[in-house]
N, C-alpha and C positions, 0 to 999 in steps of 0.2 A: 467299422469306419467312425461311428457316432461318438466313441470316447475320443477320437482325434480332432473332429470338429469342435467338440465341446470344450477342447483344449486350446485350439488355436483361433476359434472366432473372438473369444474375449481379448486375446492378445492383439488380434487384427484391429479390432474397435479401439483399444487404447493406442495403437500406431496412428491410426486416422486422427484422433482427437489430438495427439501430441503435435502431429505436423501440421495441424491447422495452424499453431503459433509459429511463425517465421521471425527470424531475427535478422534484419536487414542491413545492419551495418559491418562494413569489411574493414575498415581502417577508422580508428576514432578521430584522426584529424580531417577526415573528408565527409565524416558522418553528418547528415542533417542536424541542424539545432533550429530550424526554422518553426515558427509558429503553425500549429495545426488548424487553426481557425475553429478552437472549441470554447473559446472565452468570449464573453461580451464584450464590445468595444467599451472602455473604461470612459472614452470621452462623451459616450452618447447614452450611458446607462447609469443613473445617478444613485441608485440604490445600492445598498452595502451587499456584497458577496462574498462567499467562501467557496472554493473549489477544492477537491482533494483529488490528485492525478496519479496514475499509476502506468508505467510503461515497461516491457521487457527490458532488462538488463544489457549491457554492451556484450558482444561477442557470444560465446559458447554457453556463459552463464544466464543467458536470457532464456534458454529453453528450461530453466529450474525456477527463476524467480523475477520478480519486478523490483524497480525502483519505485519509491513514493513521495510525493512532496505536497504542500500546501500552498494556496495561493489566496490571498484575501485583497478586498479593496473595500476599505470603510465608503460610507455615504458621501456623495460628491466627490470622491477621491478620483483623480485623473491617472492613476497608476496602479498596478499591481505589485504587492509585496509578496516575495516567494520564500518560503521556510523549507529548507531540505537540510540533510546531511551528506556531505562530499567526502567520501573516503579519503581521496588523494591530498586533502589539505594536512593529513596527518603527518605526511612525508616533510612537511614545511614547518613543523612543530607549532602548527596553528590549531584552533578550534575547528573540529569538523563541521560545526553547526554554521550554515551559511542562510544570511539573511539580506535579500538584494531586491531591488525594484528591476522587473524585468517583464517579458511577455509571460504568461504563467502556464501556456499550453504548447511549449516547445518541444520538438521531437527529442526524445531521449538518446542522442546520438545513433540517429536512423531509425528508432523505434517508436511508432505512433503511440501517443499516450492516449487513455481513455479517462473520462470523469468518473470517478468512484463515488463522490458524493459533491452534492451543490445545495447550498442555503443560501437565500436572498431575502431582503425585507426587513420586517419587523425582528428586533432581538439579535440580529446578525452583528451589529456594531459591538454589542457587550460580548459576544464569542470571540470576536477579533482580539479584543483587548486580552481575554483570557488565553488566546493562541498565542499571543506575542509573550505573555507573562512564562508561559509553559516551556515555550522554546528557549527563552533566556535561562532558565532553571533546570536544562536536562542535564542529567547526572553523568552521560557519558559523552560530555563535550569534547574531551580529549583522548578518546578511545573510538577505534574502529576496527571491526572484524567481519568479514563478508559473511562467514558462517562460524556459528550460528548468530552471531550477533556480538556486541551491539553495531548496528547499521543503520541505513536509511530507513527501514521499517519499524526499526525499534525505536527511533525518533518519532515517526509519524503516531505509533501506538502510546508511547509517552504523551503526547498531546491528547489525542483523544480519549485516554483515561482521564486526563484532566477535566474534559469537557464533555461529558457524559450526553448533553443535550444535541451534540453533533450526531449521535447514533450511528457512527461508522463502522461499517462492517469490511474490514480489510480482508482481501482474499486470501486464500490458502498459498498463493504464490508469492504473497509478501513475507518472504522467510526472514526471521528475525523479530518479528512482531510479538513472538511470545518469550523473548529474552527478557529475564526478570533479575539477574544478578545485582546483588547478593540475597535477594530476596527469593522466596519458592512460592508464595500464595499472593495473588493480587487480584484487582478487578480485571475482567476482560478487557482487552483494548478498547472495545466500545463503551466502557465505563459501566456497563450493563452485565450482571452476572460476576462469575468468579472463574478463577484458573489457578492449576495447579502447574509451575514448570520447574524443570531441573536444569538450570542455566541453558533454556532454550532447546534443549536436546530429547527431553521426554517430559509430556505432558498432556493435561485433560483440561478441557474448558466447556463451561455449560453457561450459555446466556440466551435471553430472549432475543437479543440481535444477532449474534453470530450462529446460535443453535447450538450444536454438540460437535465438538472437535477432539481428536487425539493427535498428538504431535509425536513424532518418533524421528530423532536425529534431523530435527528442523523441518521435516515433510509433514504436511497436515491431510489427515483424512477425516471426513465428517459428513455432517446432514443438517440441514436447515428444513423446518416445517413451515416457515411463513416468510415469504412464498416457497414452496418445496423445491430442494435443492439438494445436489451431492456437490462434495468439496474433496478434491483429488489433488496429490502433488503434480507437478508439471502442467497439468490441464488447468486447474483453477475450479472455478465455481460454474458447475452447469445446472441451470435452470429448468425445471419441469412446467412450471407454473405459466399460463400464457400471459398473466398479468405481470410477470416478473419483466423488469427492464434490463 
């Protein structure tokens, strides 16, 4: 019986990890877009803030990947500016890049966002200016493809490469972050280290921020040593270090 257990036990663990991620939205028109209470109140927080958010995508796609966006608030500003790519804008022959003032931490059509990165205080205003410049020079502003990209995660990776001081480690569920067309070699999405990617379908990445990643058909497998973690498709990043947040 041992061979049977050795086969099904890993599959059982994978099933448990997979279904720890629930996608809550039933219909897009009644799915919550309310703030989640994760962002500091801009009216009582004078310092500059950058936050990168990720939330499981709508419907069945949420089991595979997340939608990511960046929210910024310069020093003394009373509102957040949100930078993201919205695919349906392409249907209207508009740029898919959306830059708007809104609550930065809204549910993504019923799915609770999480903060992937936060920067505050000194030096953040300078990074905010770079974010705005990078967003406005995004090379795929008139193109959107859910898989393998370019999509919303391609956009955030583009900004992150332009601003390596962010030190953003996008999770493996950010499908599209490795899309590079028409290039094959580039900096890793964190802006630190390098990667090879063939249209976001097959690739390899080595970086002191992201660790080591293999990309196959847009799915990421990898590990990180600092802090110790593994990276898996569907599941995302699983930390083993007690110090990891």
